[in-house]
C-alpha positions in Angstrom: 0.0 -0.2 0.0 1.6 3.5 -0.9 1.0 6.1 1.6 -0.4 9.5 0.2 1.3 12.6 1.4 -1.0 14.3 4.3 -1.5 18.0 3.8 -2.7 20.3 6.7 -3.6 23.7 6.0 -3.6 26.1 9.3 -4.1 29.5 10.1 -4.4 31.2 13.7 -6.2 28.5 16.0 -3.5 26.9 18.1 -6.1 24.6 20.1 -7.7 23.4 17.0 -4.3 22.6 15.1 -2.8 20.7 18.2 -6.1 18.4 18.3 -6.0 17.7 14.7 -2.1 16.8 14.8 -2.4 14.8 17.8 -5.0 12.6 16.4 -3.4 12.4 13.1 -0.5 11.2 15.1 -2.3 8.4 16.8 -2.9 6.8 13.2 -1.0 3.6 12.7 0.1 5.0 9.3 1.4 8.2 10.7 5.0 7.4 10.7 4.9 6.0 7.3 3.4 9.5 5.9 4.9 12.8 4.7 3.2 15.7 6.4 3.1 18.8 4.6 1.8 22.0 6.3 0.7 25.2 4.8 0.7 28.1 7.1 -1.3 31.1 5.8 0.2 34.6 6.9 -2.1 37.1 9.0 -5.1 39.0 7.3 -5.1 41.5 9.8 -3.2 42.5 13.1 -5.6 40.9 15.1 -4.8 37.5 13.6 -1.0 37.9 14.1 -0.6 36.4 17.8 -2.6 33.2 16.7 -0.6 33.0 13.5 2.9 33.0 15.5 1.7 30.8 18.0 0.6 28.2 15.4 3.9 28.4 13.8 5.8 28.1 16.9 4.0 24.8 17.6 4.0 23.4 14.0 7.9 23.7 14.2 7.8 21.0 17.1 5.9 18.6 15.2 7.1 14.8 15.1 5.8 11.3 14.5 5.7 11.4 11.0 8.0 10.1 8.2 8.9 13.7 7.5 7.3 17.1 8.2 7.7 19.9 5.6 6.3 23.4 6.4 5.4 25.9 4.0 4.9 29.5 5.5 3.0 32.0 3.5 4.4 35.6 3.4 1.2 37.2 2.5 -2.2 36.2 3.4 -4.0 33.8 0.7 -7.1 33.4 2.3 -8.6 30.0 2.9 -9.5 29.2 -0.8 -6.6 30.3 -2.4 -4.2 28.5 0.4 -6.0 25.2 -0.3 -6.4 25.3 -4.0 -2.6 26.4 -4.5 -1.4 24.0 -1.6 -3.1 21.0 -3.3 -2.2 22.1 -6.9 1.6 22.3 -5.6 1.5 19.0 -3.9 -0.1 17.2 -6.9 2.3 18.5 -9.3 4.9 16.3 -7.7 2.8 13.5 -6.3 0.3 11.2 -7.9 -2.2 11.4 -4.8 -3.0 13.5 -1.8 -5.0 13.5 1.7 -5.9 17.0 2.4 -7.1 18.2 6.4 -7.8 21.5 7.5 -6.9 22.7 11.0 -10.4 21.8 12.6 -10.7 18.3 11.5 -10.0 15.4 14.1 -9.6 12.0 12.8 -10.2 8.3 14.1 -7.0 6.4 14.5 -7.7 4.3 11.4 -8.6 7.3 9.1 -5.2 7.1 7.2 -5.8 3.4 6.7 -9.3 3.7 5.4 -8.2 6.8 3.0 -5.0 5.0 1.8 -6.5 1.8 1.0 -9.3 3.4 -0.7 -7.1 5.6 -2.8 -5.1 2.4 -3.9 -8.4 0.5 -4.7 -10.1 3.1 -6.7 -7.0 4.4 -8.6 -7.9 3.3 -11.8 -11.6 3.8 -11.8 -11.8 7.1 -13.8 -15.5 7.6 -12.7 -14.3 7.8 -9.1 -12.9 11.5 -8.3 -12.2 11.3 -4.6 -12.5 9.6 -1.0 -14.0 11.2 1.7 -13.3 10.6 5.5 -16.5 12.3 6.9 -20.2 11.3 6.8 -23.4 13.1 8.0 -24.9 11.9 11.3 -28.2 10.3 9.7 -30.6 8.4 11.8 -30.0 5.0 9.8 -27.2 2.5 9.3 -25.5 3.3 6.1 -23.5 0.8 4.1 -19.8 0.1 5.3 -18.8 2.3 2.0 -21.0 4.0 -0.6 -20.8 6.2 -3.4 -22.2 9.7 -3.9 -22.0 12.1 -6.9 -20.0 15.0 -6.3 -17.0 15.8 -3.9 -16.7 16.8 -0.3 -14.3 18.6 1.9 -14.0 17.5 5.6 -10.9 15.1 5.3 -10.8 14.0 1.7 -8.3 12.5 -0.6 -7.8 12.5 -4.5 -5.5 11.7 -7.3 -3.8 14.3 -9.7 -6.3 13.1 -12.5 -9.3 13.9 -9.9 -8.0 17.4 -9.1 -7.3 18.2 -13.0 -11.2 18.5 -13.0 -11.3 21.3 -10.5 -12.8 24.3 -12.0 -11.7 27.7 -10.2 -14.3 30.0 -12.1 -17.7 29.7 -10.1 -19.6 31.4 -12.6 -18.7 28.6 -15.2 -20.0 26.1 -12.7 -23.1 27.9 -11.9 -24.0 28.3 -15.4 -23.3 24.7 -16.3 -25.5 23.5 -13.4 -28.5 25.9 -14.4 -27.8 24.9 -18.5 -28.2 21.3 -17.7 -31.3 22.1 -15.5 -29.2 20.3 -12.3 -29.5 22.8 -9.4 -32.3 20.9 -7.8 -30.4 17.8 -7.8 -27.1 19.6 -6.7 -29.2 20.8 -3.7 -29.9 17.1 -2.8 -33.6 17.8 -4.2 -33.8 21.1 -2.8 -32.9 20.1 0.8 -29.6 22.1 1.2 -28.8 25.2 -0.3 -25.5 24.5 -2.3 -26.5 26.3 -5.4 -27.1 29.4 -3.2 -23.6 28.8 -1.5 -22.1 28.8 -5.4 -24.1 32.3 -6.0 -22.4 33.7 -3.0 -19.1 32.5 -3.9 -19.2 34.0 -7.4 -20.6 37.4 -6.0 -17.7 37.5 -3.6 -19.8 37.2 -0.4 -18.2 33.8 0.9 -14.7 32.5 0.1 -15.4 28.9 -0.6 -13.3 26.4 -2.6 -15.4 23.5 -1.3 -18.6 24.4 -3.2 -16.7 24.7 -6.1 -14.8 21.4 -5.8 -18.3 19.7 -5.1 -19.7 21.6 -8.3 -16.5 20.6 -10.4 -17.2 16.9 -9.6 -21.0 17.0 -9.8 -21.0 18.4 -13.4 -18.1 15.9 -14.7 -20.9 13.1 -13.3 -18.1 11.8 -10.9 -18.3 9.8 -7.6 -17.0 10.1 -4.0 -16.6 7.3 -1.9 -17.8 7.9 1.9 -17.5 5.7 5.1 -21.1 4.4 6.4 -20.1 6.2 9.7 -17.8 9.1 10.2 -14.1 9.0 10.7 -13.7 12.7 10.9 -15.2 15.2 13.5 -15.2 18.9 12.8 -14.2 20.8 16.0 -14.3 24.1 14.1 -18.3 24.9 14.4 -17.6 26.8 17.3 -17.5 30.3 15.5 -13.9 30.4 15.2 -14.1 29.2 11.4 -13.8 31.4 8.2 -17.1 30.5 6.6 -19.0 28.8 9.4 -20.7 30.2 12.6 -21.4 28.2 15.7 -23.3 25.1 14.9 -23.9 21.8 16.2 -25.8 20.0 13.6 -23.0 18.0 11.8 -22.2 15.6 14.5 -19.7 15.1 17.2 -18.8 11.5 17.2 -16.4 9.3 15.1 -16.5 5.7 14.7 -14.6 3.4 16.9 -14.2 1.0 14.5 -12.0 0.5 11.1 -13.7 0.5 7.8 -13.7 -2.6 5.7 -12.5 -1.7 2.4 -13.5 -3.7 -0.6 -14.6 -2.9 -4.2 -18.2 -2.1 -4.6 -20.1 -1.1 -7.6 -19.0 2.2 -9.3 -22.6 3.7 -8.9 -24.3 6.5 -6.6 -26.2 4.8 -3.8 -29.5 6.1 -4.1 -30.4 4.8 -0.5 -27.9 6.6 1.3 -28.5 9.6 -1.0 -32.0 9.8 0.5 -30.8 9.4 3.9 -28.7 12.4 3.7 -31.4 14.4 1.9 -33.8 13.5 5.1 -30.8 14.8 7.4 -30.5 18.1 5.4 -34.2 18.5 5.7 -34.1 17.7 9.6 -31.4 20.4 10.1 -33.3 22.9 8.1 -36.2 22.6 10.4 -33.9 22.9 13.5 -32.4 25.9 12.1 -36.0 27.5 11.5 -37.2 26.5 15.2 -33.9 28.0 16.4 -34.3 31.3 14.9 -38.1 31.3 16.1 -36.9 30.5 19.9 -34.4 33.3 19.5 -37.0 35.9 18.4 -39.2 34.7 21.1 -36.6 34.9 23.7 -35.6 38.4 22.5 -39.2 39.8 22.1 -41.2 38.1 24.9 -40.5 39.8 28.1 -40.0 37.1 31.1 
């Protein structure tokens, strides 16, 4: 089995970075993996102390086959940092595993990712491997495919990243021309098209929605685990594009994932379950807003 380089993107959250690295170090394949860390520069004076502390910490990291640190002299922003970093690594390597500084993984995350990257390397219809899965209420298969791509602990090959389209307006036009916006939004259950519109308008800085749209328009598939191997600890208001939310699950699987070849086709049952989940969190958000207004306007 070939161990793909692990690429970690960090900014100004020292505690989050430590948790991410500690979890990675507990992986059985950590010592066989090359770790590349891209550290973005501060966007403003307020971010400087956090950036400095992060950079001091990453200089001390051990437990991997090698550790390479790339420190940016100017702030690139989240999207440009990830896009350029992934592009640079895949210019030299054939495959990659990508994490951001708020993703805590299970001890067998690297084993799952590397085995799946090996297994599907020659399947042109498979664009990526993903480590996170949504906390749906029903059991899903050990692994399954969905159309598109995702962003919380993922891996791909050089051939897959070649399909990434930076221009969000082209992606949006393609979705509309092919009448795919409803399907792109999981049958209208989650506003991915609106996210892409906001990216095009410069209201959010999202590479992830463009990665999803690039894969979706090319009718490509991503492999998911039935139970999540990644937990996002950044939904606490400290992230770039997300506020303080707790809809996406805080637990990760206690068991390794059995990797074996499955039919290269989207799993419609799993897709329906995730669609149901998206609708449920939409209701929770609406109820949350109602409670907020009640608490604000009704005297106690």
